All heavy atoms as TSV, in Angstrom:
chain	resi	resn	atom	element	x	y	z
A	1	MET	N	N	-21.506	19.784	0.075
A	1	MET	CA	C	-20.818	19.285	1.289
A	1	MET	C	C	-19.380	18.828	0.981
A	1	MET	O	O	-19.180	18.137	0.023
A	1	MET	CB	C	-21.609	18.061	1.771
A	1	MET	CG	C	-21.114	17.526	3.092
A	1	MET	SD	S	-22.407	16.568	3.867
A	1	MET	CE	C	-21.730	14.996	3.815
A	2	VAL	N	N	-18.482	19.362	1.782
A	2	VAL	CA	C	-17.081	19.058	1.539
A	2	VAL	C	C	-16.731	17.759	2.258
A	2	VAL	O	O	-17.036	17.517	3.430
A	2	VAL	CB	C	-16.191	20.206	2.127
A	2	VAL	CG1	C	-14.819	19.861	1.965
A	2	VAL	CG2	C	-16.588	21.472	1.416
A	3	LYS	N	N	-16.017	16.828	1.562
A	3	LYS	CA	C	-15.586	15.564	2.098
A	3	LYS	C	C	-14.232	15.727	2.634
A	3	LYS	O	O	-13.331	16.240	2.047
A	3	LYS	CB	C	-15.649	14.520	0.905
A	3	LYS	CG	C	-15.711	13.147	1.355
A	3	LYS	CD	C	-15.833	12.207	0.165
A	3	LYS	CE	C	-16.177	10.847	0.638
A	3	LYS	NZ	N	-16.329	9.895	-0.468
A	4	LYS	N	N	-14.077	15.254	3.925
A	4	LYS	CA	C	-12.719	15.287	4.510
A	4	LYS	C	C	-11.795	14.282	3.970
A	4	LYS	O	O	-12.166	13.204	3.551
A	4	LYS	CB	C	-12.841	15.044	6.015
A	4	LYS	CG	C	-13.148	16.207	6.865
A	4	LYS	CD	C	-12.928	15.879	8.282
A	4	LYS	CE	C	-12.798	17.171	9.074
A	4	LYS	NZ	N	-12.502	16.897	10.482
A	5	ARG	N	N	-10.515	14.717	3.844
A	5	ARG	CA	C	-9.484	13.840	3.315
A	5	ARG	C	C	-9.124	12.790	4.416
A	5	ARG	O	O	-8.896	13.239	5.518
A	5	ARG	CB	C	-8.277	14.643	2.876
A	5	ARG	CG	C	-7.258	13.862	2.233
A	5	ARG	CD	C	-6.133	14.822	1.773
A	5	ARG	NE	N	-5.167	13.999	1.098
A	5	ARG	CZ	C	-4.153	14.548	0.375
A	5	ARG	NH1	N	-4.053	15.857	0.263
A	5	ARG	NH2	N	-3.333	13.800	-0.180
A	6	ARG	N	N	-9.083	11.569	4.044
A	6	ARG	CA	C	-8.824	10.498	5.030
A	6	ARG	C	C	-7.212	10.201	4.957
A	6	ARG	O	O	-6.673	10.299	3.959
A	6	ARG	CB	C	-9.519	9.207	4.669
A	6	ARG	CG	C	-11.007	9.363	4.782
A	6	ARG	CD	C	-11.752	8.062	4.621
A	6	ARG	NE	N	-11.438	7.516	3.277
A	6	ARG	CZ	C	-11.835	6.293	2.859
A	6	ARG	NH1	N	-12.440	5.528	3.647
A	6	ARG	NH2	N	-11.601	5.878	1.667
A	7	ARG	N	N	-6.769	9.960	6.184
A	7	ARG	CA	C	-5.355	9.579	6.248
A	7	ARG	C	C	-5.256	8.105	6.725
A	7	ARG	O	O	-5.979	7.762	7.627
A	7	ARG	CB	C	-4.593	10.510	7.222
A	7	ARG	CG	C	-4.490	11.835	6.664
A	7	ARG	CD	C	-3.617	12.711	7.647
A	7	ARG	NE	N	-3.596	14.088	7.169
A	7	ARG	CZ	C	-2.545	14.595	6.554
A	7	ARG	NH1	N	-1.510	13.939	6.368
A	7	ARG	NH2	N	-2.591	15.812	6.144
A	8	HIS	N	N	-4.461	7.297	6.154
A	8	HIS	CA	C	-4.304	5.883	6.477
A	8	HIS	C	C	-2.888	5.740	7.088
A	8	HIS	O	O	-1.926	6.209	6.583
A	8	HIS	CB	C	-4.511	5.049	5.274
A	8	HIS	CG	C	-5.836	5.240	4.569
A	8	HIS	ND1	N	-7.028	4.839	5.143
A	8	HIS	CD2	C	-6.145	5.915	3.413
A	8	HIS	CE1	C	-8.028	5.188	4.314
A	8	HIS	NE2	N	-7.535	5.784	3.334
A	9	SER	N	N	-2.894	4.827	8.039
A	9	SER	CA	C	-1.605	4.465	8.673
A	9	SER	C	C	-0.787	3.670	7.689
A	9	SER	O	O	-1.289	3.009	6.806
A	9	SER	CB	C	-1.793	3.724	9.953
A	9	SER	OG	O	-2.302	2.473	9.670
A	10	ALA	N	N	0.565	3.596	7.984
A	10	ALA	CA	C	1.449	2.840	7.186
A	10	ALA	C	C	1.097	1.331	7.275
A	10	ALA	O	O	1.142	0.591	6.259
A	10	ALA	CB	C	2.845	3.022	7.594
A	11	ALA	N	N	0.664	0.881	8.429
A	11	ALA	CA	C	0.329	-0.538	8.618
A	11	ALA	C	C	-0.938	-0.888	7.781
A	11	ALA	O	O	-1.033	-1.988	7.211
A	11	ALA	CB	C	0.063	-0.803	10.119
A	12	TYR	N	N	-1.896	0.050	7.760
A	12	TYR	CA	C	-3.114	-0.177	6.989
A	12	TYR	C	C	-2.815	-0.299	5.473
A	12	TYR	O	O	-3.223	-1.155	4.782
A	12	TYR	CB	C	-4.131	0.926	7.197
A	12	TYR	CG	C	-5.429	0.786	6.421
A	12	TYR	CD1	C	-6.361	-0.086	6.928
A	12	TYR	CD2	C	-5.678	1.552	5.339
A	12	TYR	CE1	C	-7.588	-0.278	6.223
A	12	TYR	CE2	C	-6.840	1.463	4.683
A	12	TYR	CZ	C	-7.813	0.562	5.098
A	12	TYR	OH	O	-9.038	0.407	4.464
A	13	LYS	N	N	-1.931	0.630	5.005
A	13	LYS	CA	C	-1.495	0.670	3.559
A	13	LYS	C	C	-0.762	-0.679	3.260
A	13	LYS	O	O	-1.027	-1.217	2.155
A	13	LYS	CB	C	-0.602	1.898	3.278
A	13	LYS	CG	C	-1.261	3.169	3.364
A	13	LYS	CD	C	-0.243	4.282	3.185
A	13	LYS	CE	C	-0.840	5.635	3.397
A	13	LYS	NZ	N	0.128	6.684	3.248
A	14	PHE	N	N	0.077	-1.019	4.179
A	14	PHE	CA	C	0.848	-2.299	3.916
A	14	PHE	C	C	-0.065	-3.460	3.827
A	14	PHE	O	O	0.063	-4.337	2.957
A	14	PHE	CB	C	1.852	-2.490	5.079
A	14	PHE	CG	C	2.746	-3.679	4.999
A	14	PHE	CD1	C	3.788	-3.743	4.036
A	14	PHE	CD2	C	2.537	-4.788	5.867
A	14	PHE	CE1	C	4.514	-4.886	3.916
A	14	PHE	CE2	C	3.366	-5.880	5.759
A	14	PHE	CZ	C	4.314	-5.933	4.798
A	15	ARG	N	N	-1.105	-3.547	4.698
A	15	ARG	CA	C	-2.033	-4.686	4.705
A	15	ARG	C	C	-2.808	-4.710	3.432
A	15	ARG	O	O	-2.959	-5.819	2.810
A	15	ARG	CB	C	-2.949	-4.582	5.907
A	15	ARG	CG	C	-3.800	-5.745	6.109
A	15	ARG	CD	C	-4.545	-5.808	7.442
A	15	ARG	NE	N	-5.218	-4.540	7.805
A	15	ARG	CZ	C	-6.439	-4.267	7.451
A	15	ARG	NH1	N	-7.123	-5.059	6.722
A	15	ARG	NH2	N	-6.988	-3.092	7.776
A	16	ILE	N	N	-3.268	-3.554	2.902
A	16	ILE	CA	C	-4.053	-3.516	1.708
A	16	ILE	C	C	-3.162	-3.862	0.538
A	16	ILE	O	O	-3.578	-4.617	-0.392
A	16	ILE	CB	C	-4.672	-2.117	1.511
A	16	ILE	CG1	C	-5.600	-1.799	2.665
A	16	ILE	CG2	C	-5.377	-2.078	0.170
A	16	ILE	CD1	C	-6.779	-2.728	2.881
A	17	ALA	N	N	-1.975	-3.396	0.513
A	17	ALA	CA	C	-0.979	-3.668	-0.635
A	17	ALA	C	C	-0.702	-5.214	-0.658
A	17	ALA	O	O	-0.632	-5.794	-1.719
A	17	ALA	CB	C	0.266	-2.859	-0.476
A	18	LEU	N	N	-0.529	-5.793	0.492
A	18	LEU	CA	C	-0.287	-7.235	0.623
A	18	LEU	C	C	-1.457	-7.981	0.051
A	18	LEU	O	O	-1.321	-8.980	-0.693
A	18	LEU	CB	C	0.011	-7.676	2.027
A	18	LEU	CG	C	1.454	-7.541	2.470
A	18	LEU	CD1	C	1.555	-8.007	3.930
A	18	LEU	CD2	C	2.425	-8.233	1.533
A	19	GLU	N	N	-2.672	-7.579	0.386
A	19	GLU	CA	C	-3.851	-8.201	-0.121
A	19	GLU	C	C	-3.916	-8.146	-1.661
A	19	GLU	O	O	-4.312	-9.095	-2.324
A	19	GLU	CB	C	-5.191	-7.575	0.458
A	19	GLU	CG	C	-5.438	-8.033	1.858
A	19	GLU	CD	C	-6.801	-7.421	2.321
A	19	GLU	OE1	O	-7.775	-7.583	1.554
A	19	GLU	OE2	O	-6.830	-6.856	3.370
A	20	ALA	N	N	-3.502	-6.951	-2.206
A	20	ALA	CA	C	-3.485	-6.760	-3.596
A	20	ALA	C	C	-2.405	-7.683	-4.277
A	20	ALA	O	O	-2.697	-8.255	-5.392
A	20	ALA	CB	C	-3.183	-5.391	-3.953
A	21	LEU	N	N	-1.320	-7.838	-3.672
A	21	LEU	CA	C	-0.264	-8.716	-4.199
A	21	LEU	C	C	-0.657	-10.163	-4.120
A	21	LEU	O	O	-0.255	-10.951	-4.969
A	21	LEU	CB	C	1.018	-8.482	-3.390
A	21	LEU	CG	C	1.867	-7.306	-3.820
A	21	LEU	CD1	C	2.994	-7.141	-2.758
A	21	LEU	CD2	C	2.383	-7.414	-5.214
A	22	GLU	N	N	-1.340	-10.524	-3.081
A	22	GLU	CA	C	-1.845	-11.871	-2.895
A	22	GLU	C	C	-2.563	-12.441	-4.109
A	22	GLU	O	O	-2.445	-13.539	-4.499
A	22	GLU	CB	C	-2.693	-11.947	-1.602
A	22	GLU	CG	C	-2.588	-13.253	-0.794
A	22	GLU	CD	C	-3.330	-13.080	0.417
A	22	GLU	OE1	O	-4.645	-12.886	0.369
A	22	GLU	OE2	O	-2.775	-13.123	1.510
A	23	GLY	N	N	-3.488	-11.567	-4.605
A	23	GLY	CA	C	-4.205	-12.007	-5.839
A	23	GLY	C	C	-5.448	-12.768	-5.565
A	23	GLY	O	O	-6.096	-13.202	-6.494
A	24	SER	N	N	-5.814	-12.975	-4.298
A	24	SER	CA	C	-7.080	-13.697	-4.056
A	24	SER	C	C	-8.265	-12.898	-4.313
A	24	SER	O	O	-9.355	-13.402	-4.703
A	24	SER	CB	C	-7.121	-14.197	-2.552
A	24	SER	OG	O	-7.040	-13.085	-1.671
A	25	LYS	N	N	-8.105	-11.565	-4.326
A	25	LYS	CA	C	-9.231	-10.632	-4.734
A	25	LYS	C	C	-8.685	-9.647	-5.710
A	25	LYS	O	O	-7.494	-9.319	-5.736
A	25	LYS	CB	C	-9.737	-9.842	-3.525
A	25	LYS	CG	C	-10.385	-10.665	-2.421
A	25	LYS	CD	C	-10.758	-9.752	-1.300
A	25	LYS	CE	C	-11.364	-10.608	-0.116
A	25	LYS	NZ	N	-11.751	-9.774	0.969
A	26	THR	N	N	-9.542	-9.173	-6.587
A	26	THR	CA	C	-9.093	-8.206	-7.563
A	26	THR	C	C	-8.918	-6.815	-6.913
A	26	THR	O	O	-9.495	-6.625	-5.793
A	26	THR	CB	C	-10.079	-8.116	-8.766
A	26	THR	OG1	O	-11.315	-7.575	-8.212
A	26	THR	CG2	C	-10.339	-9.395	-9.471
A	27	ILE	N	N	-8.243	-5.925	-7.538
A	27	ILE	CA	C	-8.085	-4.642	-7.007
A	27	ILE	C	C	-9.469	-3.883	-6.961
A	27	ILE	O	O	-9.747	-3.189	-5.988
A	27	ILE	CB	C	-7.092	-3.785	-7.808
A	27	ILE	CG1	C	-5.659	-4.368	-7.561
A	27	ILE	CG2	C	-7.123	-2.302	-7.460
A	27	ILE	CD1	C	-4.527	-3.548	-8.211
A	28	SER	N	N	-10.335	-4.171	-7.865
A	28	SER	CA	C	-11.643	-3.635	-7.901
A	28	SER	C	C	-12.439	-4.135	-6.649
A	28	SER	O	O	-13.167	-3.283	-6.007
A	28	SER	CB	C	-12.374	-4.047	-9.151
A	28	SER	OG	O	-13.686	-3.544	-9.165
A	29	GLN	N	N	-12.300	-5.376	-6.319
A	29	GLN	CA	C	-12.987	-5.940	-5.172
A	29	GLN	C	C	-12.438	-5.273	-3.877
A	29	GLN	O	O	-13.227	-4.896	-2.979
A	29	GLN	CB	C	-12.776	-7.456	-5.051
A	29	GLN	CG	C	-13.618	-8.221	-6.087
A	29	GLN	CD	C	-13.261	-9.645	-6.120
A	29	GLN	OE1	O	-12.108	-10.002	-5.847
A	29	GLN	NE2	N	-14.270	-10.460	-6.329
A	30	LEU	N	N	-11.177	-5.128	-3.800
A	30	LEU	CA	C	-10.488	-4.497	-2.599
A	30	LEU	C	C	-10.933	-3.052	-2.509
A	30	LEU	O	O	-11.220	-2.525	-1.436
A	30	LEU	CB	C	-8.989	-4.500	-2.713
A	30	LEU	CG	C	-8.408	-5.932	-2.524
A	30	LEU	CD1	C	-6.899	-5.869	-2.853
A	30	LEU	CD2	C	-8.577	-6.433	-1.156
A	31	SER	N	N	-11.044	-2.396	-3.701
A	31	SER	CA	C	-11.469	-1.014	-3.703
A	31	SER	C	C	-12.840	-0.811	-3.096
A	31	SER	O	O	-13.082	0.067	-2.265
A	31	SER	CB	C	-11.418	-0.547	-5.155
A	31	SER	OG	O	-11.936	0.795	-5.244
A	32	SER	N	N	-13.801	-1.618	-3.560
A	32	SER	CA	C	-15.155	-1.433	-3.036
A	32	SER	C	C	-15.255	-1.900	-1.576
A	32	SER	O	O	-16.003	-1.330	-0.838
A	32	SER	CB	C	-16.107	-2.163	-3.918
A	32	SER	OG	O	-15.884	-3.590	-3.956
A	33	GLU	N	N	-14.488	-2.907	-1.202
A	33	GLU	CA	C	-14.540	-3.438	0.118
A	33	GLU	C	C	-14.002	-2.454	1.167
A	33	GLU	O	O	-14.573	-2.264	2.258
A	33	GLU	CB	C	-13.755	-4.733	0.220
A	33	GLU	CG	C	-13.740	-5.451	1.529
A	33	GLU	CD	C	-12.966	-6.728	1.424
A	33	GLU	OE1	O	-13.236	-7.567	0.513
A	33	GLU	OE2	O	-12.070	-6.927	2.347
A	34	HIS	N	N	-12.933	-1.741	0.838
A	34	HIS	CA	C	-12.306	-0.821	1.782
A	34	HIS	C	C	-12.607	0.575	1.432
A	34	HIS	O	O	-12.128	1.554	2.176
A	34	HIS	CB	C	-10.759	-0.957	1.719
A	34	HIS	CG	C	-10.345	-2.347	2.184
A	34	HIS	ND1	N	-10.322	-2.729	3.486
A	34	HIS	CD2	C	-9.953	-3.451	1.538
A	34	HIS	CE1	C	-9.883	-3.952	3.662
A	34	HIS	NE2	N	-9.658	-4.445	2.398
A	35	GLN	N	N	-13.371	0.886	0.460
A	35	GLN	CA	C	-13.783	2.198	0.018
A	35	GLN	C	C	-12.583	3.124	-0.244
A	35	GLN	O	O	-12.456	4.205	0.202
A	35	GLN	CB	C	-14.726	2.863	1.035
A	35	GLN	CG	C	-15.978	2.089	1.167
A	35	GLN	CD	C	-16.950	2.691	2.195
A	35	GLN	OE1	O	-16.561	3.588	2.944
A	35	GLN	NE2	N	-18.163	2.293	2.234
A	36	ILE	N	N	-11.683	2.537	-1.065
A	36	ILE	CA	C	-10.481	3.302	-1.439
A	36	ILE	C	C	-10.382	3.159	-2.996
A	36	ILE	O	O	-10.703	2.096	-3.564
A	36	ILE	CB	C	-9.191	2.672	-0.894
A	36	ILE	CG1	C	-9.230	2.778	0.656
A	36	ILE	CG2	C	-7.958	3.333	-1.393
A	36	ILE	CD1	C	-8.216	1.949	1.366
A	37	HIS	N	N	-10.011	4.219	-3.647
A	37	HIS	CA	C	-9.950	4.202	-5.124
A	37	HIS	C	C	-8.939	3.190	-5.604
A	37	HIS	O	O	-7.891	2.982	-4.944
A	37	HIS	CB	C	-9.610	5.595	-5.628
A	37	HIS	CG	C	-9.889	5.788	-7.070
A	37	HIS	ND1	N	-9.090	5.286	-8.104
A	37	HIS	CD2	C	-10.932	6.356	-7.641
A	37	HIS	CE1	C	-9.649	5.643	-9.253
A	37	HIS	NE2	N	-10.796	6.279	-9.005
A	38	ALA	N	N	-9.296	2.536	-6.654
A	38	ALA	CA	C	-8.418	1.434	-7.189
A	38	ALA	C	C	-7.011	1.971	-7.604
A	38	ALA	O	O	-6.024	1.272	-7.395
A	38	ALA	CB	C	-9.043	0.800	-8.423
A	39	ASN	N	N	-6.901	3.197	-8.070
A	39	ASN	CA	C	-5.624	3.782	-8.424
A	39	ASN	C	C	-4.764	3.931	-7.133
A	39	ASN	O	O	-3.517	3.670	-7.235
A	39	ASN	CB	C	-5.785	5.134	-9.080
A	39	ASN	CG	C	-6.319	5.027	-10.445
A	39	ASN	OD1	O	-6.404	3.924	-11.049
A	39	ASN	ND2	N	-6.832	6.125	-10.955
A	40	GLN	N	N	-5.351	4.225	-6.045
A	40	GLN	CA	C	-4.636	4.388	-4.823
A	40	GLN	C	C	-4.046	2.967	-4.366
A	40	GLN	O	O	-2.932	2.901	-3.921
A	40	GLN	CB	C	-5.489	4.948	-3.667
A	40	GLN	CG	C	-4.731	5.277	-2.418
A	40	GLN	CD	C	-3.687	6.308	-2.624
A	40	GLN	OE1	O	-4.032	7.482	-2.934
A	40	GLN	NE2	N	-2.456	6.017	-2.421
A	41	ILE	N	N	-4.878	1.929	-4.415
A	41	ILE	CA	C	-4.373	0.626	-4.067
A	41	ILE	C	C	-3.293	0.221	-4.978
A	41	ILE	O	O	-2.263	-0.344	-4.575
A	41	ILE	CB	C	-5.593	-0.348	-4.122
A	41	ILE	CG1	C	-6.574	-0.027	-3.017
A	41	ILE	CG2	C	-5.054	-1.778	-3.936
A	41	ILE	CD1	C	-7.860	-0.810	-3.030
A	42	GLY	N	N	-3.365	0.534	-6.298
A	42	GLY	CA	C	-2.266	0.190	-7.231
A	42	GLY	C	C	-1.056	0.942	-6.916
A	42	GLY	O	O	0.063	0.353	-6.998
A	43	ALA	N	N	-1.161	2.153	-6.442
A	43	ALA	CA	C	-0.002	2.964	-6.101
A	43	ALA	C	C	0.744	2.412	-4.861
A	43	ALA	O	O	1.966	2.297	-4.763
A	43	ALA	CB	C	-0.365	4.403	-5.843
A	44	TRP	N	N	-0.040	1.935	-3.863
A	44	TRP	CA	C	0.486	1.315	-2.668
A	44	TRP	C	C	1.156	-0.003	-3.050
A	44	TRP	O	O	2.185	-0.300	-2.483
A	44	TRP	CB	C	-0.591	1.129	-1.618
A	44	TRP	CG	C	-1.123	2.347	-1.007
A	44	TRP	CD1	C	-0.603	3.618	-1.089
A	44	TRP	CD2	C	-2.325	2.484	-0.260
A	44	TRP	NE1	N	-1.385	4.514	-0.398
A	44	TRP	CE2	C	-2.523	3.847	0.104
A	44	TRP	CE3	C	-3.346	1.561	0.134
A	44	TRP	CZ2	C	-3.569	4.305	0.862
A	44	TRP	CZ3	C	-4.397	2.076	0.833
A	44	TRP	CH2	C	-4.557	3.388	1.235
A	45	LYS	N	N	0.556	-0.739	-3.950
A	45	LYS	CA	C	1.076	-1.997	-4.337
A	45	LYS	C	C	2.501	-1.831	-5.069
A	45	LYS	O	O	3.437	-2.510	-4.785
A	45	LYS	CB	C	0.142	-2.682	-5.335
A	45	LYS	CG	C	0.613	-4.031	-5.821
A	45	LYS	CD	C	-0.466	-4.610	-6.755
A	45	LYS	CE	C	0.016	-5.788	-7.511
A	45	LYS	NZ	N	-1.011	-6.307	-8.469
A	46	ARG	N	N	2.520	-0.800	-5.956
A	46	ARG	CA	C	3.786	-0.472	-6.656
A	46	ARG	C	C	4.852	-0.011	-5.650
A	46	ARG	O	O	5.998	-0.454	-5.748
A	46	ARG	CB	C	3.568	0.585	-7.646
A	46	ARG	CG	C	3.156	0.131	-9.092
A	46	ARG	CD	C	3.187	1.203	-10.127
A	46	ARG	NE	N	2.464	2.391	-9.737
A	46	ARG	CZ	C	1.083	2.487	-9.816
A	46	ARG	NH1	N	0.375	1.505	-10.234
A	46	ARG	NH2	N	0.556	3.611	-9.491
A	47	GLN	N	N	4.445	0.785	-4.727
A	47	GLN	CA	C	5.380	1.311	-3.748
A	47	GLN	C	C	5.972	0.176	-2.872
A	47	GLN	O	O	7.113	0.090	-2.522
A	47	GLN	CB	C	4.738	2.268	-2.824
A	47	GLN	CG	C	5.636	3.016	-1.838
A	47	GLN	CD	C	4.930	4.076	-1.046
A	47	GLN	OE1	O	3.777	4.230	-1.150
A	47	GLN	NE2	N	5.648	4.800	-0.266
A	48	LEU	N	N	5.104	-0.776	-2.558
A	48	LEU	CA	C	5.619	-1.986	-1.805
A	48	LEU	C	C	6.564	-2.775	-2.533
A	48	LEU	O	O	7.597	-3.259	-2.057
A	48	LEU	CB	C	4.382	-2.847	-1.366
A	48	LEU	CG	C	4.723	-4.102	-0.609
A	48	LEU	CD1	C	5.365	-3.777	0.723
A	48	LEU	CD2	C	3.454	-4.939	-0.373
A	49	LEU	N	N	6.305	-3.004	-3.845
A	49	LEU	CA	C	7.206	-3.787	-4.707
A	49	LEU	C	C	8.527	-3.075	-4.884
A	49	LEU	O	O	9.617	-3.725	-4.901
A	49	LEU	CB	C	6.515	-4.000	-6.059
A	49	LEU	CG	C	5.415	-5.046	-6.034
A	49	LEU	CD1	C	4.738	-5.048	-7.418
A	49	LEU	CD2	C	5.859	-6.401	-5.680
A	50	GLU	N	N	8.517	-1.766	-5.015
A	50	GLU	CA	C	9.747	-1.029	-5.244
A	50	GLU	C	C	10.554	-0.875	-3.942
A	50	GLU	O	O	11.797	-0.967	-3.975
A	50	GLU	CB	C	9.471	0.383	-5.806
A	50	GLU	CG	C	8.890	0.315	-7.238
A	50	GLU	CD	C	8.365	1.691	-7.699
A	50	GLU	OE1	O	8.436	2.646	-6.916
A	50	GLU	OE2	O	7.850	1.737	-8.820
A	51	ASP	N	N	9.941	-0.523	-2.816
A	51	ASP	CA	C	10.596	-0.252	-1.602
A	51	ASP	C	C	10.725	-1.453	-0.685
A	51	ASP	O	O	11.281	-1.335	0.357
A	51	ASP	CB	C	9.926	0.943	-0.835
A	51	ASP	CG	C	9.899	2.246	-1.646
A	51	ASP	OD1	O	10.829	2.304	-2.539
A	51	ASP	OD2	O	9.161	3.064	-1.436
A	52	GLY	N	N	10.138	-2.564	-1.013
A	52	GLY	CA	C	10.070	-3.740	-0.191
A	52	GLY	C	C	11.450	-4.219	0.266
A	52	GLY	O	O	11.691	-4.455	1.446
A	53	PRO	N	N	12.471	-4.286	-0.636
A	53	PRO	CA	C	13.822	-4.798	-0.152
A	53	PRO	C	C	14.458	-3.892	0.824
A	53	PRO	O	O	15.228	-4.379	1.654
A	53	PRO	CB	C	14.594	-4.744	-1.527
A	53	PRO	CG	C	13.597	-4.898	-2.585
A	53	PRO	CD	C	12.343	-4.168	-2.070
A	54	ARG	N	N	14.118	-2.605	0.857
A	54	ARG	CA	C	14.760	-1.671	1.890
A	54	ARG	C	C	14.270	-2.047	3.286
A	54	ARG	O	O	14.929	-1.647	4.235
A	54	ARG	CB	C	14.405	-0.250	1.565
A	54	ARG	CG	C	15.311	0.256	0.470
A	54	ARG	CD	C	15.144	1.742	0.345
A	54	ARG	NE	N	14.320	1.948	-0.801
A	54	ARG	CZ	C	13.998	3.120	-1.250
A	54	ARG	NH1	N	14.319	4.202	-0.613
A	54	ARG	NH2	N	13.282	3.230	-2.343
A	55	VAL	N	N	13.095	-2.669	3.393
A	55	VAL	CA	C	12.642	-3.021	4.738
A	55	VAL	C	C	13.567	-3.961	5.454
A	55	VAL	O	O	13.768	-3.865	6.647
A	55	VAL	CB	C	11.191	-3.684	4.653
A	55	VAL	CG1	C	10.696	-4.188	5.945
A	55	VAL	CG2	C	10.185	-2.677	4.062
A	56	PHE	N	N	14.204	-4.824	4.693
A	56	PHE	CA	C	15.078	-5.846	5.258
A	56	PHE	C	C	16.563	-5.399	5.222
A	56	PHE	O	O	17.426	-6.206	5.533
A	56	PHE	CB	C	14.916	-7.165	4.528
A	56	PHE	CG	C	13.535	-7.705	4.723
A	56	PHE	CD1	C	12.631	-7.630	3.604
A	56	PHE	CD2	C	13.118	-8.201	5.903
A	56	PHE	CE1	C	11.366	-8.119	3.772
A	56	PHE	CE2	C	11.824	-8.665	6.016
A	56	PHE	CZ	C	10.950	-8.657	4.990
A	57	ALA	N	N	16.859	-4.153	4.814
A	57	ALA	CA	C	18.211	-3.651	4.673
A	57	ALA	C	C	18.765	-3.465	6.152
A	57	ALA	O	O	18.029	-3.143	7.091
A	57	ALA	CB	C	18.291	-2.410	3.943
A	58	SER	N	N	20.073	-3.687	6.277
A	58	SER	CA	C	20.682	-3.432	7.577
A	58	SER	C	C	20.730	-1.931	7.844
A	58	SER	O	O	20.455	-1.066	6.948
A	58	SER	CB	C	22.131	-3.980	7.610
A	58	SER	OG	O	22.940	-3.193	6.744
A	59	ASN	N	N	20.948	-1.536	9.072
A	59	ASN	CA	C	20.869	-0.111	9.447
A	59	ASN	C	C	21.843	0.781	8.660
A	59	ASN	O	O	21.494	1.865	8.275
A	59	ASN	CB	C	21.136	0.055	10.972
A	59	ASN	CG	C	20.333	1.067	11.603
A	59	ASN	OD1	O	19.451	1.672	10.988
A	59	ASN	ND2	N	20.595	1.286	12.920
A	60	GLY	N	N	23.001	0.278	8.326
A	60	GLY	CA	C	23.971	1.083	7.570
A	60	GLY	C	C	23.591	1.322	6.123
A	60	GLY	O	O	23.786	2.363	5.569
A	61	GLU	N	N	22.885	0.274	5.531
A	61	GLU	CA	C	22.378	0.413	4.222
A	61	GLU	C	C	21.269	1.464	4.071
A	61	GLU	O	O	21.169	2.166	3.112
A	61	GLU	CB	C	21.934	-0.920	3.659
A	61	GLU	CG	C	23.059	-1.891	3.393
A	61	GLU	CD	C	22.522	-3.215	2.964
A	61	GLU	OE1	O	21.339	-3.452	3.072
A	61	GLU	OE2	O	23.366	-4.116	2.550
A	62	ARG	N	N	20.440	1.476	5.158
A	62	ARG	CA	C	19.349	2.501	5.138
A	62	ARG	C	C	19.863	3.903	5.161
A	62	ARG	O	O	19.318	4.741	4.550
A	62	ARG	CB	C	18.394	2.222	6.328
A	62	ARG	CG	C	17.580	0.975	6.151
A	62	ARG	CD	C	16.653	0.986	7.326
A	62	ARG	NE	N	16.139	-0.419	7.422
A	62	ARG	CZ	C	15.680	-0.937	8.482
A	62	ARG	NH1	N	15.628	-0.288	9.688
A	62	ARG	NH2	N	15.184	-2.252	8.459
A	63	LYS	N	N	20.935	4.126	5.924
A	63	LYS	CA	C	21.429	5.496	6.056
A	63	LYS	C	C	22.119	5.994	4.773
A	63	LYS	O	O	22.087	7.153	4.529
A	63	LYS	CB	C	22.424	5.537	7.251
A	63	LYS	CG	C	21.786	5.445	8.619
A	63	LYS	CD	C	22.831	5.488	9.693
A	63	LYS	CE	C	22.143	5.321	11.081
A	63	LYS	NZ	N	23.101	5.290	12.149
A	64	GLN	N	N	22.646	5.121	4.024
A	64	GLN	CA	C	23.269	5.456	2.764
A	64	GLN	C	C	22.210	5.969	1.725
A	64	GLN	O	O	22.505	6.777	0.911
A	64	GLN	CB	C	24.085	4.261	2.127
A	64	GLN	CG	C	25.310	3.978	2.928
A	64	GLN	CD	C	26.001	2.744	2.328
A	64	GLN	OE1	O	25.424	2.099	1.475
A	64	GLN	NE2	N	27.210	2.542	2.810
A	65	ARG	N	N	21.017	5.403	1.819
A	65	ARG	CA	C	19.944	5.792	0.830
A	65	ARG	C	C	19.296	6.986	1.294
A	65	ARG	O	O	19.024	7.866	1.405
A	65	ARG	CB	C	18.969	4.673	0.694
A	65	ARG	CG	C	19.605	3.518	0.030
A	65	ARG	CD	C	18.672	2.375	-0.118
A	65	ARG	NE	N	19.321	1.271	-0.656
A	65	ARG	CZ	C	18.904	0.006	-0.647
A	65	ARG	NH1	N	17.772	-0.223	-0.104
A	65	ARG	NH2	N	19.585	-0.972	-1.199
């Protein structure tokens, strides 16, 4: 049986990454709770940490990047 690939919205990824950053639960706990591989949660967390400052950039700064 072929398993369909799931797509998650940006808001969902952001919420899970914030939970991971919060530290109240381990990535392993989040993984089993949301049925997402721990590596994927770690990748979303890294992406949030790296790209987070751009969220608050002014419009002109966003276009330059």
